[in-house]
Each structure stands twice: as structure tokens, then as C-alpha cells.
C-alpha positions in Angstrom: 2.9 -74.9 -34.6 1.5 -75.5 -30.8 -1.8 -77.2 -30.3 -3.9 -78.5 -27.4 -5.0 -82.2 -27.9 -6.2 -85.3 -25.9 -5.4 -88.9 -26.6 -8.2 -90.1 -24.3 -11.2 -88.6 -22.6 -10.9 -87.8 -18.9 -10.3 -84.9 -16.5 -8.5 -81.5 -17.6 -5.2 -83.0 -17.1 -5.7 -85.1 -20.4 -5.2 -82.0 -22.3 -1.6 -81.6 -23.6 0.3 -79.2 -25.6 1.7 -80.6 -28.7 3.8 -79.7 -31.7 1.7 -80.3 -34.9 1.8 -79.6 -38.5 0.3 -76.6 -39.9 -2.9 -77.5 -41.5 -3.4 -76.8 -45.1 -7.1 -75.8 -46.2 -8.9 -78.0 -48.7 -11.4 -76.6 -51.2 -13.9 -74.6 -49.3 -11.8 -74.1 -46.3 -9.7 -71.4 -44.8 -6.8 -71.6 -42.4 -6.6 -69.0 -39.6 -3.8 -67.7 -37.5 -5.5 -67.7 -34.1 -5.5 -64.7 -31.8 -7.9 -66.0 -29.4 -10.0 -69.1 -29.0 -13.3 -69.4 -27.1 -13.8 -72.0 -24.3 -17.2 -73.5 -24.5 -19.1 -76.2 -22.4 -19.2 -78.4 -25.3 -15.3 -78.5 -25.2 -15.5 -80.0 -21.7 -18.2 -82.6 -22.7 -15.6 -83.3 -25.7 -12.8 -83.8 -23.3 -14.7 -85.7 -20.5 -17.2 -87.9 -22.5 -16.3 -87.8 -26.3 -19.1 -85.6 -27.2 -18.9 -85.1 -31.1 -15.3 -86.5 -31.1 -15.1 -88.5 -34.1 -11.6 -89.9 -33.5 -8.5 -89.7 -30.9 -6.3 -87.7 -30.6 -8.8 -84.8 -30.7 -7.9 -81.0 -30.9 -10.9 -79.2 -29.0 -12.2 -75.7 -29.6 -15.3 -74.4 -31.6 -14.4 -70.4 -31.8 -11.5 -68.6 -33.2 -10.6 -65.2 -34.3 -7.4 -64.0 -36.0 -6.3 -63.3 -39.5 -6.9 -65.7 -42.7 -3.5 -67.4 -43.3 -4.6 -69.3 -46.4 -7.4 -69.9 -48.7 -8.7 -73.1 -50.0 -9.6 -73.5 -53.8 -13.3 -72.3 -54.6 -13.2 -69.8 -51.5 -14.6 -66.3 -52.6 -15.2 -63.2 -50.7 -12.4 -63.7 -48.3 -8.8 -62.5 -48.4 -5.7 -63.6 -46.8 -4.6 -61.3 -43.9 -8.2 -60.4 -43.4 -9.5 -60.2 -39.7 -12.2 -62.9 -39.1 -13.9 -64.8 -36.5 -15.0 -68.4 -37.1 -17.0 -71.4 -35.8 -14.8 -74.4 -36.3 -15.7 -78.1 -36.1 -13.2 -78.4 -33.4 -9.5 -77.5 -33.6 -9.4 -73.9 -32.6 -7.2 -74.5 -29.7 -4.1 -74.1 -31.8 -1.8 -71.4 -33.3 -3.6 -72.1 -36.7 -7.2 -73.2 -37.1 -9.2 -74.9 -40.0 -12.5 -73.7 -40.8 -15.2 -74.0 -43.7 -15.5 -70.7 -45.2 -19.2 -70.8 -44.8 -18.7 -70.4 -40.9 -15.9 -67.6 -41.2 -17.1 -64.2 -40.6 -15.6 -60.7 -41.2 -15.3 -58.7 -38.0 -18.3 -56.4 -37.4 -17.3 -52.6 -37.3 -15.9 -51.7 -34.1 -15.3 -55.3 -32.8 -11.7 -56.2 -31.8 -10.4 -59.8 -32.1 -10.7 -60.4 -28.4 -14.3 -59.7 -28.5 -14.9 -61.5 -31.8 -13.7 -64.8 -30.3 -16.7 -64.6 -28.0 -19.2 -64.4 -30.8 -19.3 -67.5 -33.1 -21.4 -69.8 -30.8 -22.7 -67.8 -28.1 -24.4 -64.9 -30.0 -26.1 -66.9 -32.7 -27.4 -69.6 -30.2 -28.6 -66.7 -27.7 -30.3 -64.8 -30.7 -32.0 -68.1 -32.0 -33.4 -69.3 -28.7 -34.7 -65.7 -28.0 -36.1 -64.8 -31.6 -35.9 -67.6 -34.2 -36.8 -70.7 -32.4 -38.3 -69.3 -29.0 -40.1 -66.3 -30.9 -40.2 -64.1 -27.8 -43.2 -61.7 -28.1 -43.3 -58.1 -26.2 -44.9 -58.6 -22.6 -44.0 -62.3 -22.5 -42.0 -64.0 -19.6 -39.0 -66.0 -20.0 -37.0 -68.5 -17.8 -33.3 -69.3 -18.4 -31.1 -71.9 -16.9 -27.4 -71.2 -16.7 -28.2 -67.3 -16.7 -24.7 -66.5 -15.5 -22.9 -68.3 -18.3 -22.1 -66.9 -21.9 -25.4 -67.8 -23.5 -27.4 -66.8 -20.3 -25.6 -63.5 -20.0 -26.6 -62.6 -23.7 -30.1 -64.0 -23.6 -31.1 -61.9 -20.7 -30.1 -58.5 -22.5 -31.6 -59.8 -26.0 -35.0 -60.6 -24.2 -35.2 -57.2 -22.5 -34.3 -55.4 -25.7 -37.2 -57.5 -27.5 -39.5 -56.0 -24.8 -39.9 -59.2 -22.5 -42.1 -58.5 -19.6 -40.1 -60.6 -17.1 -36.8 -62.4 -17.5 -36.2 -65.1 -14.7 -32.7 -67.0 -14.5 -31.5 -70.1 -12.6 -28.0 -70.1 -11.2 -25.9 -72.2 -8.9 -24.6 -69.8 -6.4 -25.5 -66.2 -5.2 -22.4 -64.9 -6.9 -23.8 -66.0 -10.2 -27.1 -64.5 -9.5 -25.4 -61.0 -9.0 -23.8 -61.3 -12.4 -27.3 -62.3 -14.0 -29.1 -59.4 -12.3 -26.6 -57.0 -13.9 -27.2 -58.4 -17.5 -31.0 -58.1 -17.9 -32.5 -60.4 -15.5 -35.4 -59.3 -13.1 -35.2 -62.1 -10.7 -32.6 -64.9 -10.3 -33.3 -68.1 -8.5 -30.3 -70.3 -6.8 -30.9 -74.0 -7.3 -34.4 -75.4 -7.1 -36.7 -73.0 -9.2 -40.2 -74.7 -10.0 -42.0 -73.4 -7.1 -40.2 -70.1 -7.1 -41.2 -69.4 -10.7 -44.8 -70.2 -9.9 -44.8 -67.9 -7.0 -43.2 -65.2 -9.1 -45.9 -65.4 -11.7 -48.8 -65.7 -9.4 -49.2 -69.4 -10.4 -49.3 -68.7 -14.0 -46.0 -70.0 -15.1 -43.7 -68.5 -18.0 -44.2 -68.2 -21.6 -40.8 -69.5 -22.8 -38.2 -71.5 -21.1 -34.7 -72.1 -22.2 -32.8 -75.4 -21.0 -29.0 -76.5 -21.8 -29.2 -79.2 -18.9 -31.8 -81.9 -19.9 -33.1 -84.6 -17.4 -34.9 -83.5 -14.2 -34.1 -79.8 -15.1 -35.9 -80.3 -18.4 -39.1 -81.7 -16.7 -39.1 -79.0 -14.1 -38.7 -76.4 -16.8 -41.6 -78.0 -18.7 -43.7 -78.0 -15.5 -42.9 -74.3 -15.2 -44.7 -73.3 -18.4 -47.8 -71.3 -18.7 -50.8 -72.4 -20.8 -49.6 -72.5 -24.4 -46.2 -71.8 -23.1 -42.8 -72.9 -25.2 -39.8 -74.8 -24.2 -36.6 -74.8 -26.1 -33.7 -77.5 -25.3 -30.3 -76.5 -26.5 -28.0 -79.0 -24.7 -27.8 -81.7 -22.3 -25.2 -80.6 -19.8 -26.5 -83.1 -17.1 -25.7 -86.0 -19.6 -29.0 -87.5 -19.0 -30.9 -89.8 -21.1 -32.5 -88.0 -24.2 -35.7 -86.3 -23.2 -38.9 -87.5 -24.6 -42.3 -85.5 -24.5 -45.7 -86.4 -26.0 -49.6 -86.2 -25.7 -49.9 -86.4 -21.9 -47.4 -83.6 -21.3 -48.2 -81.2 -24.3 -52.0 -81.7 -24.9 -53.6 -80.3 -21.6 -52.2 -76.9 -21.9 -51.3 -76.6 -25.6 -47.5 -76.7 -24.9 -44.6 -76.6 -27.6 -41.2 -78.0 -27.2 -38.4 -77.3 -29.6 -34.8 -77.7 -30.0 -31.5 -75.9 -31.2 -28.0 -76.9 -31.8 -25.7 -74.3 -33.8 -23.4 -77.1 -34.5 -26.0 -79.1 -36.1 -27.2 -76.0 -38.0 -23.6 -75.2 -39.4 -23.7 -78.8 -41.1 -27.3 -79.0 -42.2 -28.2 -75.4 -43.3 -24.9 -73.1 -43.5 -26.7 -70.4 -45.3 -29.3 -70.2 -42.6 -26.3 -70.1 -40.1 -24.8 -67.1 -41.8 -28.0 -65.0 -41.8 -28.5 -65.7 -38.2 -25.0 -65.1 -37.2 -25.0 -61.7 -38.9 -28.1 -60.5 -37.2 -26.7 -61.6 -34.0 -23.4 -60.0 -34.3 -25.2 -56.8 -35.3 -26.3 -56.6 -31.7 -22.9 -56.5 -30.4 -21.8 -53.9 -32.9 -24.7 -51.7 -32.1 -24.4 -52.0 -28.1 -27.6 -53.9 -27.5 -25.5 -56.8 -26.1 -22.3 -57.0 -24.2 -20.5 -60.3 -23.3 -17.9 -59.8 -20.6 -14.6 -61.8 -20.8 -14.2 -62.9 -17.2 -11.0 -64.9 -17.6 -8.3 -65.3 -20.0 -5.5 -68.3 -20.2 -2.6 -68.9 -22.2 -2.9 -71.5 -24.8 -0.7 -73.9 -22.8 -2.9 -73.4 -19.6 -5.9 -74.8 -21.4 -6.7 -77.2 -18.6 -7.0 -74.4 -16.1 -9.6 -72.8 -18.1 -11.5 -76.2 -18.2 -11.1 -76.7 -14.4 -12.6 -73.1 -13.8 -15.8 -73.8 -16.1 -16.0 -77.5 -14.8 -16.1 -76.1 -11.2 -19.2 -74.1 -12.1 -17.5 -71.2 -10.8 -17.2 -69.0 -13.9 -19.5 -66.3 -15.3 -19.5 -64.7 -18.6 -17.1 -66.0 -21.2 -13.7 -67.6 -20.9 -11.0 -67.3 -23.4 -7.6 -68.7 -24.5 -5.0 -66.3 -25.7 -3.0 -67.8 -28.6 -1.3 -64.9 -30.2 -3.5 -62.1 -28.7 -3.1 -58.9 -30.2 0.1 -59.9 -32.3 -2.3 -61.9 -34.6 -5.1 -59.4 -34.3 -3.3 -56.1 -35.0 
């Protein structure tokens, strides 16, 4: 089978198309004939920095949709040939992907394989940030970094559906601002945001801030909170030193800081992940949320997908077409 791997970390050029053996599922696993694979920023960090890479060579890819090829021993509730979408622990950039059965999901009603490939990481993450961890309440205000990306696009819609009073986004360009404004955001700031947030809220600040960047951006988001505000960290896109907060930052105005990682949750509490994913996927099936696919690349052009995302020029969701409708039909 064809797969995308890298033997050393570096730029997009380190991604190579290789011929590899078809994996066989071990107990509790399934293999999937991949129709589409999602492209995520975590894939870029794996390639560039070795993020969550246990050994080289490494095959990236966290999201796959397609049909189940084979079942490992002990797998129940799934069938060979069934259309599914899956969160994988790497390896989705391939014609056949391996996944734990606990993170393989039947397609929700009305969802095609192309759309399904956008779901496994983005939808549960966004749902958790708004509801499970962020616990947004009707009338509250929300600030989201990366508002035009996959997660940001979904968060804006979920927050509005939950009755948020005001949804503010932060992006890196005016073009991205237009995308965010079309997906639930009331106001979008380009670049620096701390003063703009205070001005927009009459000096009060926001009730909930979501940060995937870390470093100075994390600290600016913390400074943008209202009294009793909450901040949820869900990444370190800036590759800064891990953040630390304590009594000096939290006590004066009763702030709370939390964190979320879907990959960590998949390893530590898969049953909770399944419940979270099912609630999140339902918001796509019922039309509450749409996540536009803004660019597709053949599997062999994975490096081009990485270049586009790495240039911070993309919005919405990027996909690799592996077998496309041939595998999904």
C-alpha cells in the first residue's frame, strides 16, 4: 500500500510517499480502507518538531474515514465493510490505517465519508471546549484564538447555538476574519487583541477564553478575562515553554484555568471520548454545525497540504483524498 512517512523532522519536504506492508489489526483494533484523511496542525508539529512521535520513520495522520477492512480479536459492535470515521494514534496518511476500536465511529446519518473525515478531532475538541470543559452559559462572552481554523470555525457556531451573548475571535489576516464572521463570530480581531477585547466589552473582559497557542498569547488571553472568568488551554502552537499560573494570577479576580487534549483523553478515558464524540457528531447531523472543506490534496501531495497550513493561509478544514468515493461508496 501507499503511505506518507518521514524519516527525520523538518519542513514539508521530509514527507515521502512509500510502499508499506498492509497493517494487521491486533486485539481490540481495526484496519480501515481509507477514503479521506484529515490534516491537522498536530501533524505539522509531529513533522517539524517530533511532537508525539515515538520513533522514526513515522506515519502522520490522526483522522481517517472509509470502510472497515478487518477486525482484530475481541472487537464487537463493528463489521467488515462498514463505513466509519476514526481517530487514530498516527498513521492515517495511508491507504490502510490502523485504529483502536474504541475510537472508531459509525458514520452519523446523512454524513458522507468526505465530511466524516473532518469530524474525529475537530468536533469533539470544539464541543468539549464550549460545553464540557469551558461550560459556556447563555449570555456569556467567549474569546477564541485561531477563529478561522477547523476548531475555531466549529466553536463559533456551537457557542452561538448555546446562547453565548458575544463571540469574539482572533485571526492573523483580514481574509481569515471574513471567514470567522461567516461562522458565528460577532467581532474578529486581527493580531493583537487584549486592548480590543477590553474596548469591545466596556472594560469588563470575557467570561471564557480558548487558547491553542500558549506563551504570550496565553498570558494575553488570561489578562482578557472578566472577574470569575475561565481560560481553557488546548494546545501549544507557538512551541513556547509550558505555561504556569498560580495564586498571583488567579486569586485577585477568581479566575480558573483548565486544559484539554483529545489525544490524551483517547488514551486515558476512551469511554468518555466516545460519549463526547457522539454528542459532538450529532451537531453536524442535525445541521447545528458545518465545517467547510476548503482544500483537498491527493495523498502523494501531503507536503503541499502542510505548506498551505504552515503558511497560516488556510481556513476551515484541509483533507487528503486517499481513495475518495471509491472507498466510501
